[in-house]
N, C-alpha and C positions, 0 to 999 in steps of 0.2 A: 648945906648948914642942916643937921639934923633936926627933926620936929620937937619942940617941946615937950615936957611932961604933961603941959596943960593940954596941948593940942592932941596928945595921944590919950589922955582921958576923955576929951570930948568925942574921939570918934570912937572909943570904945564904948559910949554911950549909945551910939547908934546901932550899934549890933544887934541889940534885940528888935530894934525895929526892922531892920533889913531882914533878920530870919523871920519875922512875923510875915513880913509882905511876901516872903519866898514860899513858907510854910501856905499862905493863902493861894498862892499862885499854884502852885503843887494838888491843893486840895480842889481847886475848880478844873484842874487837867483831868483830876481823877473822876470827879463828878461828871464831865461830860464825856470823858471814855466810859463810865458805867453807862451813862443812859444809851450812848451810841450801842452797846453792847445789847441793851435791854430792846431797843429797836431792833435790832438785828435778829434776836433773838424771838421778836413778835414775828417777824416777816419771815423766818424760818418756820416757827410753830404756824403759820397761817399755810405756809407750804404742805409741811405735815400734815394740818387739817385737812385741807384741800385733797391730798392723794391718800390719805388713809384707807386702806381698805376696811379696815373696822368699822369708820363712820361710814362709810357706802353701803357696809353690810346692816348695820342698824337702821339706815334711812331705808332699805329698803325693806327692812321686817316692819317698820311702821307703816310704809305706804300698805301692806296687807293687813296687819290687825287695826282694827277699830278701837280697841281697849288698849291705850298706851300702858296699862300696868302690864301688859303680857311681854314689854319688851324691855320696860323700865330696869328691871334686875340685871340686863345686859349691858346697860349705860355705864360707862366707867364713871367715877365720879368728877373728874377733871373735866370732862365733857359736860357736865351738869353746870358748869362754871364758863363755859365757852358761849360768848353771846354768839356767834356765826353759827354753832352747832344747834342752839335754842331755836334761834330761827330759823334754820332749815328745817327742824324738825316741827315747830308751829305752823310752818306752811302746809304740813301734811296732817299734823293733828294738835290742836291748839292747848288741848288736855294736859301737855306737856308742863303748863303753866304751875299747874296744880301741884308740880313735884319738885320745885325749883324754890331757890333761896328767894325769900318775899323782896329783899332789898330792888331784885330786877323788874319787879310789879311797880315800884316807885320810880325808875329810873325813865324819865321821860324820852328821851335819846333811844333808848333800849326799847320801849312799849310802841313807839313810834313805827319804827320799823317792822315791829311784830304785828301789828294792827295794818299797817301797809300791805302786808303779806295776806293776812286774811282778819277781816273787820269782825268776824266773829271773836276774836281774842280778846276785843274792849271788855267784855264782862270780867275777866282775869284782874283789869287795872284798879292799882291804888286808887281809892274813893277820890283823892285829889286829883287824880288824873281824868278821873270820869267827868271833872267839872272844866277842864281845859280844851277849850274850844278848838284849837289846831288838832290835838288827838282826836276829838270826836268826828271832826270831819274828813281827819285821814282814815278813819275806820269806816266811814260811813261810803268812800270811794269804792269799796270793795264789797260791802255789805249791808243792804238797806234795813235788815232786820235789827243794825243799832240803834235803830229808832226807839225801839221798844225798850232798850238798855238807859237812855239816857234820862237826865233830870227833867224834871217840869217845868223849870225854868227854861230850858233850853226850847222846850217843845211850845212855850208861848211866847217864845222872841221872834216876831215877824222877818228881822232881818236874817235871823240866824237861819230860818225856815228857809228864806232866798238863797241863802248860800248852799242850803243841804240840796234844794231842787237842781239848782245849775250843776250839782256832781252827781245827782240819782234822781231826776225826776221822774222817770218812768217806772222805777219799782216803789219810789218813796211814797208818792202819791195815792198808791192802792192800801197803805197799810192803814188799817182798822184805826189807829191810834193819831194818824195825822189830825191836826187841829180841822174840825169842820167848819168852826166857824172863820179860818182863811178862806176856805171854799165859798165862803158866800160875801164875802169883804171885795168889791170891784177895785178900789186901789190896790190890794194885795195881788189880786188875779192880774190883772195889767201890768205889774211888774214882773210876776213869775213868769208870763207869757213872753217879757222882754228878756229875761235871763234863762228861760227853759224852755221856751218852745210852746206851742199850743196844746201839747199832749194833754194839760192839766185840764183842759177844756171837758176832758171825759167824766171828768168827776167832781166839777163846780157845781154850786146848788142850782136847783131848778129854777130859781130865780134868776141868775147870772146866763143860763143857758139860753133864757129868754132875750138876752142882751144883743143887740146887733152890733154893738161895736166892739164886743168880745169876742163873740162867735165869727165875726166878721173877718177878725184876724187871721184865723185860719184858712190855711191853703191846701191841708189835707182833703183827699179824695171823700172821704167818709164823713166830713163835718155835720152833713145834715142829720147824721145817725145821732149825734150827739145835743142837737139843735133841739130847742122846742117845739111843739106840733105849730104853734103860731107860723114860727119862720119855716118851717117846711112847706106852709103854703103860701109865704109872703113871696111873690114873684120877683119882686126888687131884688130881697136878699139872695132868694137862690140864682139869679144871674149874676149877679154879683160876684158870688163864692164861686161860681161856675166858671168866671173868668180869671179869679185868682189863681184857680186849681190849674186851669188849661195851661194859662201864663207859667206857671212854676215848672211844670214837668216840661213846657216847649225849652225853656232856660237850661233845664238840667240836661235834657236830652239833645241840645243843640237846632231845635226844629224837628227833630224826627218824631213822626207821628205814632211809631210803634207805639211805644208805651203810653202814652195819654189815651189809647183804647181802655185801660183800666178803668177810667174815670166812670163809664157808664153803668159798669157792675156795681161801685159802691156809691154813686151819686143819685142817679137817678130812680132808683129803688126806694130812695126815702123821701121822695117828694110828695105831697100829699094828693091825693085822688084828684081833686079839682084841678091840679097843674097837669097832672099826667095824661088828662083828657081835654085839654086847652089847645087846639091848633095852632093860635098866636104864639103861644108859648112855647111850644115844642119848636116852630120855627126859627124863634130868636136861638133856641138852643142849639140848633142846627149851624146856625151862621156862627157860633162863637167856637164850636168844635169842628164844624168844616166836614161833616157827613150826616147822613139820613140816620135819624133816631130809630132804634132796633126795639120793637114793643118786647122782646124777651128782657132790655133793660130793665123796664118796670116791675118786673115781678120781685116780691119782696124775698130779702135773703134771710137765711135761716142764721 
């Protein structure tokens, strides 16, 4: 039985909806194909970039010239928008960042990659990124000089300072801008030793260099060099630190006596004159290191 006119009319009403759905499917398929093409194009561009003789020539010239302006005119415009190229250049000369689109300097992902390659590039970050702790700490990992560039709020933050010390202790503590009040704060110094080791004892305040608890944590062979005069003359402290030092190197060198021979050169010369001339004290030190004391060890080092 053929369909009635009413049924035909109802089916015809559905046609626009079916056409719209079909068009939507086709649009989606075209979009997916276009995106795949872009991805493929990016991959090809990346391959071309890595293999490009022109890029390699430019990078070699940048290595030879300290002033980026001498090479800037040879860089094609499209490369000044290529993140990989800009980062490769920044590794050699971060001044390239003065000549690129400012939008890059405000792009956290991009600048994170840049400062990871060269911490000095931090100075070119957008002001908002200079307040970003993650960016600052990443930059600090490759350049302690960043400390001079960061905001006062960061410098006054003890928790932030501890994070910095964990990454760059040996460089940062000698920076003239490092907060001096931190170095006279026993609680802070104890936490700093916990996260960064005892290198900080070289620069702490004179008051804390006279603190047996703090200085006693050190097991480096020249601990007496940075201790107060009182501790250099304290027999109990001297013997305690000598045991720590000797035990440390015995563990590191599996009981081999060869390396601990370095101890006398750095330890005994900083003892007080009283202890150097105390036979009973000398005998106790000989029992610890398992050898006779050589008088030459007591000579002051330059």
